[in-house]
N, C-alpha and C positions, 0 to 999 in steps of 0.2 A: 641399115639391116632391119629386117622385120622382127618385132619381139614376138616370139614363139614359144608355144608350149607343145608337149609330145604326149600323146596318149599311150601312156607305158601300160602293158600287160603284164610283163614279167618274162615272157617267152621269147623264143628265137627270132620270130619275124619282127616283133618291137626291138630286139637289139640291133638286127641288120639293119633296120629301116633308120634306126637313131644313128648308127655310125655313119650312114650315107647323109643324112641331113646335118650332121655336126660339121660336115665338110662343105655345105652350102655358103658360100660368102654372102650370100643375100638373106640368110636367116640367123636370128640370134636364139638359139635355146637356151632357156634360162628355167625351166620347169617341166616337171614331169606329172602327169595325172593319171590315176589309177582307180578303178571302182572297186570297192570293197565290201563284202557281204558281212554286215556287223553283228549277225547273229551268229554266225560261225567265226567271225574275225579272220576272214580269209579272202584272198583274190578272187573276185567273181569268175566263175568257169574254170578256173585253174587249180581251186583249192589250196593255193600256197598260203601259208601262215603270215599274218602280217608282220611277225617279227624278221621273218627271211625276207619279205619285200623291203623292209627297212635298210635290212643290211644290204641288200641289192643296191637300193638307191643310194646309200652313204657311199658303196665302191664306185658308184657312177659319179658321184659329187656334184649333184644338181639338186635344187629345191623340190619338194614333193607336195602335192596336194592330193587328196582321196575324195571319191565321191562315196559317203557312207550310205550303202543301200540296206533296206529291210531285207528279212528273209527271203521273201518270194515278192518282190515288188511287182505292181502292175506296168505295163508300158506307160501309163499316165503317170504314176509314181515316179518311174524312173526317168520320164522327159522332164518333168517338174523340177526334179533334184538336179539333173544334167544342166538345165537352162539356168537355175540359179547360181551353180557354179562358173559357168561360161560368162554370165553377165558379169559377175564379180571379175572374173579375168580381163573381160573388154574393158571394164572400167581402171583395169591396172595398165591398159594400154596394149594388150595383146591384139596383134592383127593376124597371126597366123597359127596353124596347128599341124601336126603330123601323125600318120597312122601307118600300122604295118601290114594294112591290107593289100592282098594280091591281084584277086580276080572275081570277087562277089559283088556284080555290078548293083544289085538292090541295098547291099550295105553300103556302098560309097556314096549312092544317091540320097539315102537317108541321112547319112552323117552330112552331106553337102547343103541338105535343105533345113535341117536342124540347126547348124552353125552360121547362120545368115550374118554377115559382117566379119567373119573369120574365113581366111583363105586356107583351104586345105590342101595338103602335100601328101602324096602316096608314093614314095621313091621305088617301091617293088612292084608298082601296079603293070599287071600283064607280063611279068617276067617269068620264064620257064622255071617252075618250082624245083625242079631237081638240080638244075645248073645255080639256082639261088642257094639251096642247101648245100652243094660241093663248094661253093664261094665262101659261105658262111664259115664251113670247116677250114678251108684254106686261110682265112684271115686270124685263125685261132680261137675262135669261138668254141665253148663247150656248153652242152646243154643236155638235159635227161628229160625223159616222158613223164609227168606227173598225173596226166589224167587221159581216159582213153574212151571211145565209144565201143562196147563190146559187141556190137553187132557189125563194126567195120575194121576192128583190128583184134587179135588175139590177146586177152588179159597179160599173156606171158611178156609182152613188149613192155608192160608199165615198169618204170625205173631203168629201162634200157637208156645208156647214152648213145646219142646219136652220132652214127661214125659211117663210114664206108660201107661195113657189113650191114647196118640197118637199111641203108638205102637200098642194097642189093637183095634183102629179104623182104621188103614191102611187096605186096601184091600190087598186080596192075590197077585195081580199082581204088586203091589207097593214094591219094595225093603225097608226095613227097613232103609236102610242108603241112600236112594236115589241114589244108584250107577249106574241106568240107566238114570240118568239126570231128574228124577221124580222132585227134590227140592234141593235147596241149603240153607245152613244155617249161622248164625252168632254165634259164639261161644264166651260168654261175660264173664265167670267167670269159676273156676276150679283150679285145682293143679299146673297148669304151669303159673297163673297169680299171681301177686303180691296184685292185688284188682280186684273187678268186673269192667268192663268197663261199664260207666254210658250211658245211651242213652234214646231217647225219640222215641215214634210210630210217623212215619209221614203217608202221604197217600198211598193207593194203586194204583199202575199203571198197566195197560193192554198193551201189545205190541205184534203186531201179526208179524211172520215171515216167509217166504217161506216155506213150507214143503219139506224137501230134497226129490229130484227125482220126485216130483210131476209134472206131466206136464199139469195140468189144473188150476195153479195158486192158489191151495189150501194154507192154511196158518195154522200156530199153534200160538194157543194164549199162552203167556207167562207172567205170573204175578210177580210183582216187589213189596217190601214194602220199602219205603224210610224211614230209619232210621236216625235220626237227633241226633248230638251230645247234651247231656244235659246240660241245661242251667248252667252257672257258671263254667262248666269244660274248 
């Protein structure tokens, strides 16, 4: 069995991909790896508090390593820090890693090129995203939206639990798994968890970011839901 780590984002695609790989008799997954923005102390892209990430990982029951990133790392800074962590994992005997990517070819190519010496597994690759989401629900996973792109999805979806009604209400130009960056989720229950991760709903926050390649100062609004650890947890 190959000693394997899994790139854990805290969302639904990671949860389903990890579920698949844990059943692969050729792999021994014994570590999760997550990128965390140290300025905000939150999971990169998802905006999830580190404390809830830690509760989530504890419920999964696997050792966990974070890549602690500055507020706005350049690609060079990100790559340097990633390489440092991966080199350490290689020295510890890791031969493989897993991802929850579905169909972004350039992202997969980037990962494989940067992880020379580590075999990459993509158990969700090229699968129908609506069918994946329906299978995710059928397996008993539960997840809610914690961030979204305001240009692609109405802010009213923030905080929604993904269910069949959610799938039915999505516009045709929105991928059911948010694979084009439309939204990100927090997965808090399912077959990979020993118990549900308890949390409370906090405030909704809007942040504006420069639109890529825009020449006139255009911005894109992103919405984040601040989830809080449940009282007493």
